N, C-alpha and C positions, 0 to 999 in steps of 0.2 A: 384698588380694591373695590369690589362691586358689592353694593350692600342693597338689600330689599327696603321697603319703606318701613316696616317694622323694627328691622335693624338699625337703620339710621334714625328712628326716632328714640329707640332704646340707648344708642350710643350719645344722643344729645342729652337724653335725659341723663346718663352718666355724668357727662360733661358738666351740666347743671348743677347735680348733688356735689361734686366734688367743689366746684365754684362756691356753693353756697356753704359747703362745710368749711373752706378756707375763711369764709367771713363770718363763720359761727352762728349762721341761720338754722343749720341741722347739723346732725351728729353723724357720726361714723357710720351707725348703722343703717341709715339712709345711702350712703355712698354703697355700701356692701349690698343693700337690696336691690338698688341700680345695677350695679355688676351682676347680679343674678338675673335681672331682665334683659340685659344685654346677651346672656348666654342662652337663654329661652327664645331671642329673637334669633340666635345663629351664629352669633360671634365669639365661638369657644376657644378663643385663644389661651395659652398657658398662664399669661400674665392676668387677665381678667377672670380666668378661672382660680387663680392663687387668690385675687382681690375678695371675689365672690364668697371663697372659703374661710375668708378670716373672721375673728369675733370682734365686736363693737368694743368690747372691754380690753383688747389688745392696746398696747402703747400706740399713741397717735403717730410716732415716727414709724413704727412698722407698718401701719394703714398708710402713712403719706408714701412710704417707699413703693408699696404695692400700688398705690394709684398712679404714681409717676410711670411706672411699668406700663399699667394697663392702658395709660393715655397713650403712651409711646407705642405700643402694639396697634393700638387703634388708630394711629397716623394722626394723633390730635396734639396740637401744640401743649408744652407745658404750662401750668398755672403756678408760678411761684408763690407761697404766700405773702402778704403784705405787699404785692404789686400791682400796679395799675391794670395788667391785664386779668388777674383774678377779681379785682373790683369790676371792670366792665363785664366779664363773663357771668360774673355774679347777679348784677343789674339785668342782662340779658335774660336770665334765668327767672329773676323775678318778673320780668316783664311778661314771658311766658306764661308764669303762672296767673298773671293779671288777666292776659288774653283767655287762659282757661276759665277764669271766673274763680280762681281759687284765693285771690286777694283783691280786696277793693282799690280803687284808685287812690284814695286817703291811705290806706295801707302802704300801699307801693311807693308814694310820697314820702311817707314818714320813714320807711325803711332806708330809702336813698338817703334821708338827711342825716339818719343816725349812722347808717354805715358808711357811706361813701364820705359825706360832709362837703363843705365848701372848698376843701383844698383838694379834693379828689379829682378824678379824671374829667377832663371838660365835657365829653361825651354824655355824661351823666347829669350835667349841673342843672339842666332845665328841670329834672325831676327833683332835684333836691330842692330849688328855689320855691317850687309848686308847694312844697309842705310848708313854708312860710305864708305862700298865698292862701292855704288851708286856715290858718291862724287868723290872718286878717279877714277872711271870709266868714269867720264865726261873727265878727262884729258887724258886717255889712248888713247881714239880712237875707231876705229871700231872694233865691236864684244865684246868690253869689258861689255857694259850693258847687253847684251844676257846672257854672262856668269853669271852674277849676277842675272838675272831673275831665270836662271835654279838652282842657288843656293837657292833663296828664295823658289822654287817649293820642292826643297829637305827639306829644314828646314820645310814647312808646312806638308810636309809629315811625318816628324819625330815627329813634335809636336803633330798632330792629333793621332799618334799611342800611345803617351804617356799618 
């Protein structure tokens, strides 16, 4: 499937919103809005149109079924709830939000610690641990938090490359 740049970005946004929905970072309305963006960008497949037409007040099971079908039609791998794949995808989505300036380094590390946790996927553990480093930096003094910010940026780069 050949896609334009705007279509590819819209599809990435949909995958991000689905991953974040599975980790309760966003609600179904965000997933539905992302499906609408995919249509606007030019990928008006039947399952994406179905997802875009759903109400956020519908059962999460119905929205989940529509999401699975839309991801499949867009040739994206499924994101089973409570899976390592969903946690890694959500972490990548949060990294992209960080890179766009939508969340701070501190917020990203806090999210990773609370959502992924120390028992989560190994790929995200660097961010998880940095949340603890922020707590320590509060007691160290001037410049310590900036060092942790820089470490978060390095971890984001590593995670985005993997």
